[in-house]
C-alpha positions in Angstrom: -54.2 -124.9 83.2 -51.0 -123.1 83.8 -50.1 -119.5 82.8 -46.7 -118.2 81.6 -45.0 -115.4 83.6 -45.5 -111.9 82.2 -43.4 -111.1 79.1 -43.3 -108.7 76.2 -45.5 -111.2 74.3 -49.0 -112.5 74.9 -49.1 -115.2 77.6 -48.8 -118.7 76.4 -51.1 -121.2 78.1 -50.5 -125.0 78.2 -53.8 -126.8 78.8 -54.6 -130.1 80.6 -55.4 -131.9 77.3 -52.0 -131.0 75.8 -53.1 -128.2 73.6 -51.3 -124.8 73.7 -52.8 -121.4 73.0 -52.4 -117.7 73.6 -54.5 -116.2 76.4 -58.0 -115.6 75.2 -58.4 -112.2 73.6 -54.7 -111.7 72.9 -52.7 -112.0 69.7 -49.1 -112.0 68.5 -47.8 -108.4 68.1 -47.7 -106.8 64.7 -44.7 -107.8 62.7 -43.7 -108.7 59.0 -44.5 -112.3 59.9 -48.0 -111.9 61.3 -51.4 -111.2 59.9 -54.9 -112.1 61.1 -55.1 -115.3 59.1 -51.7 -116.6 60.4 -52.4 -116.0 64.1 -52.8 -119.0 66.4 -56.4 -120.0 66.6 -57.9 -119.2 70.1 -59.1 -122.1 72.1 -62.7 -120.8 71.9 -62.6 -121.3 68.1 -61.2 -124.8 68.1 -64.5 -126.5 67.8 -64.1 -129.2 65.1 -65.0 -132.7 66.4 -64.6 -136.1 65.0 -67.6 -135.7 62.7 -66.3 -132.5 61.3 -63.0 -134.1 60.1 -64.8 -137.2 58.8 -67.2 -134.8 56.8 -64.2 -132.9 55.6 -62.7 -136.0 54.1 -65.9 -137.1 52.5 -66.1 -133.6 50.9 -62.6 -133.8 49.5 -62.5 -137.5 48.6 -65.7 -137.5 46.7 -64.3 -135.5 43.8 -63.5 -135.7 40.1 -59.7 -136.0 40.5 -60.2 -138.9 42.9 -62.4 -140.6 40.3 -59.9 -140.0 37.5 -57.1 -141.3 39.7 -58.8 -144.6 40.3 -60.3 -145.0 36.8 -56.9 -144.0 35.3 -55.4 -147.1 36.7 -57.9 -149.2 34.7 -57.0 -147.2 31.6 -53.3 -147.9 32.3 -54.0 -151.6 32.1 -55.0 -152.9 35.5 -58.2 -154.8 36.3 -60.5 -153.6 39.1 -58.9 -155.8 41.8 -55.4 -154.5 41.0 -56.5 -150.9 40.9 -58.3 -151.2 44.3 -55.2 -152.7 45.8 -53.2 -149.7 44.8 -55.8 -147.3 46.0 -56.5 -148.9 49.4 -52.8 -149.5 50.3 -51.8 -146.0 49.1 -54.4 -144.3 51.3 -53.5 -146.3 54.4 -49.9 -145.4 53.9 -50.6 -141.7 53.5 -52.9 -141.6 56.5 -49.9 -142.0 58.8 -48.0 -138.8 58.0 -51.4 -137.0 57.6 -52.2 -137.7 61.3 -48.7 -137.0 62.5 -48.4 -133.6 60.8 -51.9 -132.7 61.8 -50.8 -133.1 65.5 -49.0 -129.7 65.3 -52.0 -127.9 64.1 -54.3 -129.4 66.8 -51.7 -128.7 69.6 -50.7 -125.1 68.7 -53.6 -123.8 66.5 -51.2 -122.9 63.7 -51.5 -123.2 59.9 -48.9 -125.1 57.7 -46.7 -122.1 56.7 -46.2 -121.2 60.4 -45.6 -124.8 61.3 -42.9 -125.0 58.6 -41.1 -122.1 60.2 -39.9 -124.4 63.0 -37.9 -126.6 60.6 -37.1 -124.3 57.6 -36.9 -120.9 59.4 -39.2 -117.9 59.3 -38.1 -117.0 55.8 -37.1 -120.5 54.7 -40.7 -121.6 55.2 -41.7 -119.8 52.1 -39.9 -122.6 50.1 -42.2 -125.5 51.1 -45.2 -123.1 51.3 -44.8 -121.9 47.7 -44.1 -125.4 46.5 -47.3 -126.6 48.1 -49.1 -123.6 46.8 -48.0 -124.2 43.2 -49.2 -127.8 43.4 -52.6 -126.5 44.7 -52.8 -124.1 41.7 -52.3 -127.1 39.5 -55.1 -129.0 41.2 -57.4 -126.0 41.0 -56.8 -125.8 37.3 -57.5 -129.6 36.8 -60.8 -129.3 38.7 -61.7 -126.2 36.7 -60.9 -127.9 33.4 -63.1 -130.9 34.3 -65.9 -128.5 35.4 -65.5 -126.6 32.1 -65.9 -129.9 30.2 -69.1 -130.5 32.1 -70.4 -127.1 31.1 -69.4 -127.8 27.4 -71.3 -131.1 27.4 -74.4 -129.6 29.0 -74.6 -126.6 26.7 -73.8 -128.9 23.8 -76.9 -131.0 24.6 -79.0 -127.8 24.7 -77.4 -126.0 21.7 -76.8 -129.0 19.4 -73.9 -130.2 17.2 -72.9 -126.7 16.2 -71.7 -126.1 19.8 -70.0 -129.5 20.1 -68.3 -129.3 16.7 -67.2 -125.7 16.7 -63.9 -124.6 15.1 -60.9 -125.6 17.0 -58.4 -123.3 18.7 -55.3 -124.7 20.3 -56.5 -128.3 19.7 -60.0 -127.9 21.3 -63.3 -126.3 20.1 -63.5 -122.7 21.0 -66.8 -123.5 22.8 -64.8 -125.7 25.2 -62.5 -122.9 26.0 -65.5 -120.6 26.6 -67.0 -123.2 28.9 -63.8 -123.4 30.8 -63.6 -119.6 31.1 -67.2 -119.4 32.3 -66.7 -122.1 35.0 -63.5 -120.4 36.1 -65.2 -117.0 36.4 -68.1 -118.6 38.3 -65.7 -119.8 41.0 -64.0 -116.4 41.2 -67.4 -114.9 41.9 -68.1 -117.5 44.5 -64.9 -116.6 46.3 -65.7 -112.9 46.1 -69.2 -113.6 47.4 -67.8 -115.3 50.5 -66.6 -118.6 51.9 -69.5 -119.3 54.2 -71.9 -120.0 51.3 -69.4 -122.3 49.7 -68.9 -124.2 53.0 -72.7 -124.7 53.1 -72.6 -126.0 49.5 -70.1 -128.7 50.6 -72.5 -130.1 53.1 -74.9 -131.5 50.5 -72.5 -131.7 47.4 -70.7 -134.8 48.7 -73.9 -136.9 49.2 -75.1 -135.8 45.7 -71.7 -136.9 44.2 -72.1 -140.3 45.9 -75.7 -140.5 44.5 -74.4 -139.5 41.0 -71.6 -142.2 41.2 -74.1 -144.9 42.2 -76.4 -143.8 39.4 -73.5 -144.1 36.9 -72.8 -147.5 38.2 -76.4 -148.7 37.8 -76.6 -147.2 34.3 -73.3 -148.7 33.2 -74.2 -152.1 34.7 -77.3 -152.1 32.6 -75.4 -151.0 29.5 -72.7 -153.7 30.1 -75.2 -156.5 30.7 -74.8 -156.9 34.5 -72.2 -156.5 37.2 -70.8 -159.9 36.4 -69.4 -158.6 33.1 -67.8 -155.6 34.9 -66.4 -157.8 37.6 -65.0 -160.4 35.2 -62.1 -158.1 34.3 -60.3 -157.8 31.0 -59.2 -161.3 29.7 -56.6 -159.5 27.6 -55.3 -157.4 30.5 -52.2 -158.0 32.6 -52.0 -160.8 35.1 -50.3 -160.6 38.5 -46.9 -161.2 37.1 -43.9 -158.9 36.7 -45.7 -156.6 34.3 -48.3 -155.8 36.9 -45.7 -155.1 39.7 -43.7 -152.9 37.3 -46.9 -150.8 37.0 -48.1 -151.2 40.6 -45.4 -149.4 42.4 -45.4 -146.2 40.3 -49.2 -146.3 40.6 -49.0 -146.7 44.3 -46.7 -143.6 44.5 -49.3 -141.8 42.3 -52.1 -142.6 44.8 -49.9 -141.4 47.7 -48.9 -138.3 45.6 -52.6 -137.5 45.2 -52.8 -136.6 48.9 -49.2 -135.4 49.3 -50.2 -131.8 49.5 -52.6 -132.5 52.4 -49.9 -134.4 54.3 -48.2 -131.0 54.6 -51.0 -128.5 55.1 -53.5 -130.7 57.0 -52.7 -128.4 60.0 -54.6 -125.7 58.1 -57.7 -127.7 59.2 -56.5 -129.5 62.4 -55.8 -126.1 63.9 -59.5 -125.9 64.6 -59.7 -129.3 66.3 -61.4 -129.6 69.6 -58.8 -132.3 70.7 -56.1 -134.5 69.3 -58.4 -137.4 69.4 -60.9 -135.6 67.2 -58.4 -135.1 64.3 -56.9 -138.5 64.6 -60.1 -140.5 64.8 -61.9 -138.2 62.3 -59.2 -138.6 59.7 -58.9 -142.3 60.2 -62.6 -142.8 59.7 -62.9 -140.3 56.8 -60.0 -140.8 54.5 -59.4 -144.5 53.8 -63.1 -145.5 53.9 -64.4 -142.7 51.7 -61.6 -143.1 49.1 -62.0 -146.8 49.0 -65.7 -146.8 48.4 -65.6 -143.9 45.9 -62.7 -145.4 44.0 -64.5 -148.7 43.8 -67.4 -146.9 42.0 -64.9 -145.3 39.7 -63.0 -148.5 38.7 -66.3 -150.4 38.3 -67.8 -147.8 36.0 -64.5 -147.5 34.0 -64.3 -151.3 33.7 -67.9 -151.2 32.3 -67.0 -148.6 29.7 -64.2 -150.9 28.5 -66.8 -153.7 28.0 -69.4 -151.5 26.3 -67.3 -149.2 24.2 -64.2 -151.2 23.6 -61.9 -148.8 25.5 -61.9 -147.5 29.1 -63.3 -144.0 29.5 -61.5 -142.7 32.6 -62.9 -139.1 32.6 -66.4 -139.0 34.1 -67.4 -136.2 31.8 -66.7 -138.6 28.8 -68.9 -141.2 30.5 -71.9 -139.0 31.2 -71.7 -137.7 27.6 -72.7 -141.2 26.4 -76.0 -140.9 28.2 -79.0 -140.8 25.9 -81.4 -139.5 28.5 -81.5 -135.7 28.6 -82.7 -135.7 32.3 -80.1 -138.2 33.3 -77.4 -136.2 31.6 -78.6 -133.0 33.2 -78.4 -134.6 36.7 -75.0 -136.2 36.0 -73.4 -133.0 34.7 -74.9 -131.0 37.6 -73.3 -133.4 40.1 -69.9 -133.1 38.2 -70.0 -129.3 38.4 -71.0 -129.3 42.1 -68.3 -131.7 43.0 -65.7 -129.7 41.2 -66.6 -126.5 42.9 -66.9 -127.9 46.4 -63.6 -129.8 46.3 -61.8 -126.9 44.7 -62.7 -124.6 47.6 -61.8 -127.1 50.4 -58.7 -128.8 49.0 -57.2 -126.3 46.6 -57.9 -122.8 47.9 -57.5 -123.0 51.7 -53.9 -124.2 51.5 -52.4 -121.8 48.9 -54.3 -118.9 50.4 -52.4 -119.4 53.6 -49.2 -120.1 51.7 -49.3 -116.9 49.8 -50.3 -114.9 52.8 -47.2 -116.3 54.5 -45.0 -114.8 51.7 -46.1 -111.2 52.4 -48.5 -111.2 55.4 -49.0 -107.4 55.4 -50.0 -107.4 51.7 -51.7 -110.7 51.1 -54.9 -111.7 53.0 -56.6 -115.1 52.8 -59.0 -113.9 50.1 -56.3 -112.2 48.1 -54.3 -115.4 48.2 -57.3 -117.4 46.9 -57.8 -115.0 44.0 -54.0 -115.3 43.1 -54.5 -119.1 43.1 -57.3 -118.7 40.6 -55.1 -116.7 38.2 -52.1 -119.0 38.5 -54.2 -122.1 37.9 -54.5 -121.0 34.3 -50.7 -121.0 33.8 -50.5 -124.7 34.8 -52.2 -125.8 31.5 -54.4 -128.3 33.2 -55.8 -129.6 29.9 -52.3 -130.9 29.1 -52.2 -132.9 32.4 -55.5 -134.6 31.7 -54.8 -135.5 28.1 -53.0 -138.7 29.0 -53.4 -140.9 32.1 -49.6 -141.6 32.0 -48.8 -137.9 32.3 -51.5 -137.4 35.0 -50.7 -140.3 37.3 -46.9 -140.9 36.7 -45.6 -137.5 35.7 -47.8 -135.1 37.6 -48.7 -137.1 40.7 -45.5 -139.1 40.9 -43.1 -136.1 40.5 -45.2 -133.9 42.8 -45.4 -136.7 45.4 -41.6 -137.1 45.4 -41.0 -133.4 46.1 -43.7 -133.1 48.7 -42.7 -136.3 50.4 -39.3 -134.7 51.0 -40.9 -131.8 52.8 -43.1 -134.1 54.8 -40.0 -136.0 55.9 -38.3 -132.8 57.2 -41.5 -131.7 59.1 -41.9 -135.1 60.7 -38.2 -135.4 61.7 -38.1 -131.8 63.1 -41.4 -132.0 65.0 -41.3 -135.5 66.3 -37.6 -136.5 66.6 -35.7 -133.3 67.1 -38.3 -131.2 69.1 -40.5 -134.0 70.5 -43.6 -132.0 69.7 -42.4 -129.0 71.7 -42.5 -125.6 70.0 -41.8 -122.0 71.1 -45.1 -120.5 69.9 -44.0 -116.8 70.0 -40.7 -117.7 68.4 -42.6 -118.9 65.3 -43.6 -115.2 64.7 -40.6 -113.3 65.9 -37.5 -112.2 64.0 -34.4 -113.1 65.9 -36.2 -115.8 67.9 -35.6 -119.6 68.2 -36.4 -120.2 64.6 -34.6 -117.4 63.0 -31.5 -119.5 62.3 -29.2 -117.7 59.8 -31.1 -114.8 58.4 -34.4 -116.7 58.7 -33.1 -119.8 56.9 -32.2 -123.2 58.3 -29.4 -124.8 56.2 -30.1 -128.2 57.7 -33.6 -128.4 56.3 -32.5 -126.9 53.0 -29.7 -129.5 52.6 -32.2 -132.3 53.4 -34.7 -130.9 50.9 -32.1 -130.6 48.1 -30.7 -134.1 48.6 -34.1 -135.7 49.2 -35.5 -134.1 46.1 -32.6 -135.2 44.0 -33.0 -138.8 45.1 -36.8 -138.8 44.8 -37.2 -137.2 41.3 -33.8 -137.0 39.8 -34.3 -140.3 38.0 -37.8 -139.3 36.7 -38.4 -141.1 33.4 -41.3 -141.4 30.9 -42.2 -144.2 28.4 -40.9 -143.2 24.9 -43.2 -140.6 23.4 -45.6 -140.4 26.4 -44.1 -137.9 28.8 -41.8 -135.0 29.3 -38.8 -137.0 30.7 -36.2 -139.0 28.8 -36.9 -142.7 28.8 -33.6 -143.4 30.6 -34.3 -140.8 33.3 -33.0 -137.3 34.0 -30.2 -138.9 36.0 -30.0 -142.4 34.6 -28.5 -144.1 37.7 -31.2 -142.7 39.9 -34.0 -144.0 37.6 -34.8 -147.1 39.8 -35.6 -144.8 42.7 -38.1 -142.7 40.7 -40.8 -145.3 40.9 -40.7 -145.0 44.7 -40.3 -141.2 44.8 -42.6 -140.3 47.7 -41.1 -143.0 50.0 -37.5 -142.2 48.9 -38.0 -138.4 49.4 -39.7 -138.8 52.8 -37.2 -141.3 54.3 -34.0 -139.7 52.9 -35.0 -136.2 54.0 -36.2 -137.4 57.4 -33.0 -139.2 58.2 -30.7 -136.4 56.8 -32.5 -133.6 58.6 -32.6 -135.5 61.9 -28.9 -136.4 61.6 -27.8 -132.8 60.7 -29.9 -131.4 63.6 -28.3 -133.8 66.1 -24.7 -133.3 64.8 -25.1 -129.5 64.3 -27.7 -128.3 66.7 -29.1 -124.9 66.0 -28.0 -122.3 68.7 -30.8 -120.5 70.5 -30.3 -116.7 70.4 -29.1 -115.5 73.8 -31.8 -113.0 74.4 -34.6 -115.5 73.7 -33.1 -118.6 75.3 -35.0 -118.1 78.6 -38.3 -117.5 76.7 -37.7 -120.6 74.6 -36.9 -122.8 77.5 -39.8 -121.5 79.5 -42.3 -122.2 76.7 -40.9 -125.7 76.2 -41.1 -126.5 79.9 -44.7 -125.3 80.1 -45.7 -127.5 77.2 -43.8 -130.5 78.5 -45.1 -130.1 82.1 -48.7 -131.0 81.2 
């Protein structure tokens, strides 16, 4: 271990395993860009091993949106083999940037908004942070709506038809809106009660969700007349010809877009890693395997509903509502509610809480940011997103994936190609430092973001009558690129940011040049 020479800032230590930290017991000095939640994690608190990251992915992958993503592909016309190809390939692709961006968190102990300051600038980092936060609000709303549906079905079984067939308000029974409100309020109370209890809940919610999925599979196999009927596929469905491939690539981008948020803010979790190996191996073991197995359950059950009911039921709440057994329904709905709560906390509150805290560190704490997320989730209108699998997979996931892929490309280019994983840790928190650029904004990253976003989502299009975009695309000549939005956004932004940074290198402020060079040398020397 080597120690930096004395300076006006806490000593920065470069350790033998490659990780960098502040001296134990010290912190970044108070400034408009610092609060307790954004401080680098001390080495003594970086305790997450391989098992912790694998368990994290089990907790987040075994969820209702993951189920609806896989089952929605069946509803869109694929058979179970085609749907699994899209799911497995998409998760293997997204794992690569997930591990690469997670490297910065594990090395420096910093959350995503602070990591983004290196490429976007101390103020410019608010752009990707708020974009990622807005997407998380949408996911929180989707999970809460599904949970509200579960409450509605459960109370309907107890209260009878008067509850299920209540007068409609805004296209849904008023009792469904009440159920949604109750489930939303319950999550707010959980947040106010404290995060530790929710973390304990996650330990046993994921296994229960797996058990619930297996129970649904067994029940649906019995209803369909055996697994053979479910595995046979739909004889009237699409073959492996051009019509399948026309659907496959937008679906693949939807699968990638599902985890596009985590490719950015995975450092919110890897900052607690005990080593680089822990986060790399843990994520590799946890993400592809869990998503594959759980998605297989989802597509098999959905294929069974198509055989039994004549149409695929892609929302698990609709599936469990078909159960005749009161005890079985009670267990199934309980599992749905448990999964919605646990996944919402892990995947959809940690990220935006840090993102909003980065906007005004002195005013917004982690808990305040989480409460703001709960309020904003109502403004996303999640019930609209889940009305149609085309809107959910191709409009929501596809468009969001294109925008977030652009940010991922900038982060990867800046951290791996421009800086070669070397960051000035104090400079990430200091006005006028190495990452202040022009008034806190890096025009190179902003240019790459604008161009990459235009290429990725500028041609967004929807089938006639089934989406918000014109059938010919927002920008017609870019329409062919929209089906590959995440890849287009990531690659174009990566190349452009790298090129601009090489051609027009950012000057290091004179007063901080020595500090910056010293920190980079310390990190590179080990």
